[in-house]
N, C-alpha and C positions, 0 to 999 in steps of 0.2 A: 755118378759119372761126371756131372757138371762140376762138383767140388774138386774131383781129381784133376779135371782139366784146368780149373782155376788155380789150384795149388801149383801144378807144373808151370802154368803161365807166369805165376808170381815168382817162382824160383828163377825163371829166366829174366824177369823184369826187376828183380831186387837190385840189380846193379845200376838201373836207370836213375839219373840224378833228380828227376822230378816225379811228383806223386802220380801213381798209376793205379787204377782200380778196374775190376771187371764185374758186371752185373747183368741180370737177365732182363728181358723185355718187361717183366712185371715189376722191375725196379729193385728186386732183391739182390743185394750185394753177394758175390761169390767169393772174391778174394781181393787183396790189395797188397801192393809192394811195401817194403819197409819205409820208404820215403813218405808214402801216403799215410801209413799208420802213425808215423812220427808227427807229421803235420797236423793231423786231426786228433791226435792223442787217443788212439784206439788200439786194442790188442788184436791178435789173430783170432782169438776165440770170439771177441765181440763183433768183429767185422761181418761175420756171416749172419749175424742177427739183425742187421740194419738194412734199411731201404736207402737208395741212393740220395733221395732228397733230405733224409735225416742227416747224412754225412755232409753233403755239399752245402745245403742251405739252412741247416740247423732248425728244422721244423719236423714235427711229427705228422703233418698232414701234407698230402700231395700239393705241389705249388705250380704256379704258371710256368716258371722256368723249366722245371723238370718235365712238365707236360709238353712244352714246346719242343724240347730236345727229343723226347721220345716220339712225338708225333712226326717230326721231320725224319727221324731214323726209320721208323716203321713204314712211312709212306714212300720215301724215296730210296730206302735201303742204301743211303750214302751218309757220309760223315756230316756232323753238325757241331756247332760250337756256340757258346754264349760267354759273355764277359760279365763278371760280377764286380761291382764297385763297392768298396767299404771305406769308411772314414776312420783313420787312426786316431788315437787319443790326442795327438798333437794337432789334429785338424787336417793333416795331409791325406790325400786320396791314395787308395791301394787298389790295383786292378788285377784280377785273376781270370784267365781264360780257360773255360772247360771245353775240351775238345773230345768228341765222342766218335768212335768208328764202329760199325757193325761187323760181327762175325756171322757169315751166312752159312746155312746148311747147303747140301748138294742141290736141293730144289729151290734155293734162293730165299729161304725164309730166315729172318733175323733170329739167331739163336742166343747170342750173347753180345754185349756192348763193352768195348774197351774205352775207358775215359782217362784222360790225363788232365792235371791241373798245372797250368804254367803261369808264373808271375810275369805279367806283361807291363808292370808299372813303369819301368825305365823307358820302354818303347812308347807307351802312352804319353809319358811326360814329354818325350822328344817330339811326338806328333803334336801335342798341345802347344809346345813352344813354336814349332814350325807353323802351325795354324795361326797363332797370334802374330808371328812375324809376317806371314802371308797376308793376313787381314790388315796389318798396319801398312805394309807396302802398297796394297791395293787402295787403302784409304788415302794414303799420301798421293799416289798417282791420280786417283779420281778427283782430288781436290786441288791439284796443282793449278796455279794461275795460268801457266802456259798450257796450250793444247797438246795432247798426246794421242797419237794414232799408231796402231800396230796392224800389220797386214801379213798374210802368209806369202810364200814365194809365187803364188799364182795370182796375187793381187787382191785376194778376198780380204776385206777389212775384218779384223778379229776383235778390235777393241777401240773405243773412243772414250776418253775421260769427259767429265762434265764440261770443261772449258772447250773441248773440241766439238762437242754436240752444240754448244751455244754458237761457236764460230761458224760451223758449217750448216747449222739449222736442221740437223737430222734427229729424229726421235729414237727412243730405245726400240720401238717396234720396227722401224726402218732398218736399224742395225742388225736385226735378226734375219733380214732378207738377204738377197744377193747384192749387197752394197760393196762395190769394188773401189780400189784406190783411184781408178780413172774417173770416178764420180766427183772427186775433189781436185785431182791433179791431171792436166792433159796428158794423154798417152805418151807423146814425144818427150815431154818434160819428165815424166815418171821414168822412162827408159834412160834419159840423161842422168837423172839422180842415181839410179842403180849403177850406172857405169862409173860415176864418180865415187860411189861407196866402195866399189870393188877395186878402185885404183889407189895408189899410194900418195897422190898429190893433194888431197883435200882433207887431211887429218889422219891419214894412215888407212891401210886396208881394212874395210869393214866399218869405217867411221867417216862422218861428214861434219866438219866443224861448224860451218855457217854458210848459208846460201839464201839470198834474197830472191823472192819470186812472187808470183800471184797464184792463188788457189781460187776455186769457185765454190760458192755456197749452194745449198739445195734450190735457192731461188734463181741461180745463175749469176749472182753478183760476184764480181772479181774483187778479191781482197789481197792487199799486199802483206806478205808475211816474211819473217826470217826463220829459216829452218835449220836444225841440226838433226842428225840421225845416225843410226848404226844398224848393222846386220846382226841377227841373232844366230849363233851356230849351236849345233848339238855336240855331244861328247866326241863324235867322230869328225868334227870340223865341217859338217854339212850345213849349208844354209837352210834354215827352217822358217825364218820370219825376218821382218824389218820393222823398225820402230822410228818414228819421227816426232820431234818436239818442235812445236810451232809457236811463234810469237806474233800476235796481231800487231802490225805496224801502224794501223790507223791512228791510235791515240798518240803515238810518238810523232807521226807526221803532223798531226794537228797541233801538238805542243810545240814542235819546231816552227810551224807557221806563226803561232801566237808569239813565240819568242822573237822571231824575225820582225813581226809587226811592232812589237814593243821596242826592239832595238832601233828600228827606223824612226819610230816616234821619239825616242830619246835623242837620236842624232838630230832629228828635226828641231826638237826643243832647244838643244844645245846650239844649233846653228842660228835659230831665231834669237836666242839670248845674246850670242856673240854679235850678230848683226845689229841687234838693238843697241848694244853699248857703242858699237862703231857709228851707227846712225846718229846717235845723240851728239857725238863729237863733230861729225861731218856737217850736220844740220846747222850747228851754231857757227861753224866756220863759213858756211855758204850764205847764211841768212843775212848777215850784215852787208856783204858786197851786193847781194841782190836788191836789198832795200835801197842802197845808194844808186844802183843802176836805174831802178824804177823811178826814184825821186828825180834824178837829174834828167831822165828822159822826158818826164812830164814838164820840167822847166823849159827844156828845149822846144817841146811841142807848143808851148804857149806863144813862142815867138815865130812859129812857122805858119805858112799859109795852109789852111785846112784842106785845100783841094790839091795840094802839091803831091808829087810822087814820093818825095822824101818824107813828107808827113805820114803818108800811108805806110811806107816801109818801117818808119820808126814806131808807128802804132803796132805793127806786127811784132816788132822786137819787144815792145812793152808787154804785149799779150803773152809771148813766150816766156818772158821773165816772170810774169804773174803766175804762169803755169809752174815754173820752177819753184816759185815761192810756196805754192800749194803742195808740191811734192815734198819740199823741206818740212812744211807743217806736218805732212803725213809721216815723215821720218821721225819727227819729234813725238808724234802721237804713238807711233809704233814702238819707240823706245820707252814709252810711258814716262816721259821726263817731266810731266806736270803732275801736280797734286791731284790725287783721286779723291772725290768727295762721295763717300759711302753714306747711304741712307736706307731706310726701310722701304722696300719697293714691292708692288704687286706687278708681276711680269705682264699680265694681261693688259694693265693700264699702259705700260710702255709700248706694247705691240699696237694697241689702238691709236696711240699718239703718232706712231710711225705711219700707220695705214691712213690716218687722216691727212698726212702730208703727201703721200705718194699717189693716192687715188685720184688726185686732181691733176697729176702730171700727164702729159700727152703719151708718154711711153706706156702707161697703164690703161689707156682708154679702151683697148680691145682685149684686155686680160680679165678673166673671171677670177675674182679673189674670193676664196672660200675660207671662212673662219670656223675652226673646230677648237674653240678655247675651253679649257677645263673650268669647272665651276668650283668656287671656294678653294682656290689654290693657296697653299701656305706662302707667306711672304719671304723675300730674300733680302740680303743686305748687299747693295750694289750702287754703282755710279749710274744714275739715270741717263746722263748725256752719253756716256760711253756705250751703254747697252742700246740706246737709240741708234748710235752709229753702226753697231754690229747688225741690228735688225734691218736698218735702212740699206746697208751694203748687201745683205743677203737677198732682200727683195729686189733691188736694182739688178743684181747679178742674174737672178731668176728671170726677170723681165727681158733682159738683153739676150739670155740664152734662148728664150722663146721668140725673139725678134718682134716683141710687142703683141704676140697673139698666142693664147693658150689659157691654161688654168694654173693659178698659184694657190696652193693649199697651205694654210698656216695653222698649226696645231699646238696646243699646250696641254700638259697633263702632269700629275704628281705620281711618281713611281719611286718613292723613297728619296727622290730629288726632283727638281723641276726640269721637265723635258720639253724643249721647243723645237718644232720641225718646220722648215720651209721646203715644200715640195713643188717642183715645176714640171711641166710637160715639154721641156725643151729638147735640145739636141744631145744632151748628156756630155760627159767629160770623156775625152779619148783616153784609152788605157795608158798610153805613153805619157800623158800629162798628170796622172793622178798622184804620183809621188812628189810633184812639184807644186801642187795647188796652193800650199801655204807658204811657199817661198817668196820673199820680198822681190819685187820687180818682175815676177813671172806673170805674163799676161798673154792672152790670145787675142786681145783687142787693142794692140798698140796702134793700129791704123785709125782707131776711134778715140785716141787720147787716153787709153787705159794706162795707169801707172804701175799696176801690179802690186800695189800696197794694201788694197782693201782687205783681202782675206788674211794677209800677214798681220795687219793691225788688229783685225777681229780675233785672230788666234791669241794675240798677246793680251787683249782686253779680257777675253773669257778665262784665260789662264790666271790673270790677275784677280779674277773673282773666284778662284778655286774650282773652276769648272773645266769642261772639255768641249771641243767642237770637232765634229767628224762628218763624213758624208758617204753616201752610197750613190752610184750612178750607173745607168744603162744607156748605151749609145742609142740615139733616136727615140728614147723613151722618156728620159728625164733624169733629174738629180734631186736628192733630198739631203739638205744640211741639217744636222741635229746638234743642238746646243743643250748641254746638261749643266745645271747650276745647283749648288747646295742650298738647302733651306736653312732658315734660322732655327737653331736648336733651342727648344723651350725646356 
């Protein structure tokens, strides 16, 4: 009876283009269509003498694959399938899918099983290519330098790449929870962004070219970013998600600040160089007439009564002329118009020489001088007199800033170069004056005879030694001037 059923079934199925076979629950093959017989190289007479695993899996013993298929069929009385992978002689893979369907009796018992063999190699290869492409795209997105965030239309965050996790400070575990877009972008701003995305004015409908804004991290810190984004639509044109690409602007802002500082320093150096050249010429032109004025004034004074008003007034004129001459000398020093005498110097020795001179002055009597001088500092090549002038100027400026009371800390250390710091506890430098501090003739003490050349000259001297001079200052807390000088290379 089963054989007749099988034969009638196969007569119907002979026209089917893929191999088809029918067998019993005990795995005994009943019949197979022509395509099946041709594929496995078996005749009608031979097919009824075989078990299904002998045909499908080329083994004379029951195997796991056939047992799994039969177990699923008999237990659930529903279809089951398995995919068999074989390697061709050329090394390529070949995939066949065995699909089995049960034929049930009236009382629901599996009587026969119909199986087909379908070559699924093309679809498997397409799936493999799609999977590789998907993996590659995911890897690219996950490792992008820019942060990428995707969210559904309800605001639930679906994805953050590694850069976004670092930017916002959220862990993988937190992303698995109810993390919403409003955790990183304020609600009002998120609504404004969606409105721009849906409009045509910011890159086209569904796109946002560029927008600068602030987002917040998991710690609550506000971070400036530049964002571009788009809406993701399904095949019916319905909005299903949105994606944003974020660039952290902090490194760019910091780089811009450094560039601006460098630009200002360059401008300052150019200005000082130009003024130095001008000062040299002006100083020589003024110096000779000043010397004549002072000399002839002294000659006149010799013939005048010492207690006369005219003598007193002329003495004041001589004093002011002497002051002008000192300013001229400062201009000449500023222009570095004299020969510099370089020698091997220990910076600590120069500092001690300066301190020996200033500690006995009245201005420093109520100032605590703290020495933190490094031990065994490398030597430098410099002009001792010029460096004394710089350190003397820095010390006097500090004392005047403290109005003769406070603490002056002088430090020296080796950090790849010699670093000298003069730190005071004075009134500090007002923010509006900080860009002018090294400009010639700029002074906040003109009423006390300040010429405004001290720091400008110091800047020129240190630059001539291949070093730098800079400062930091806080109003009402104090100022620190830092001198950096190169050591002698051995």
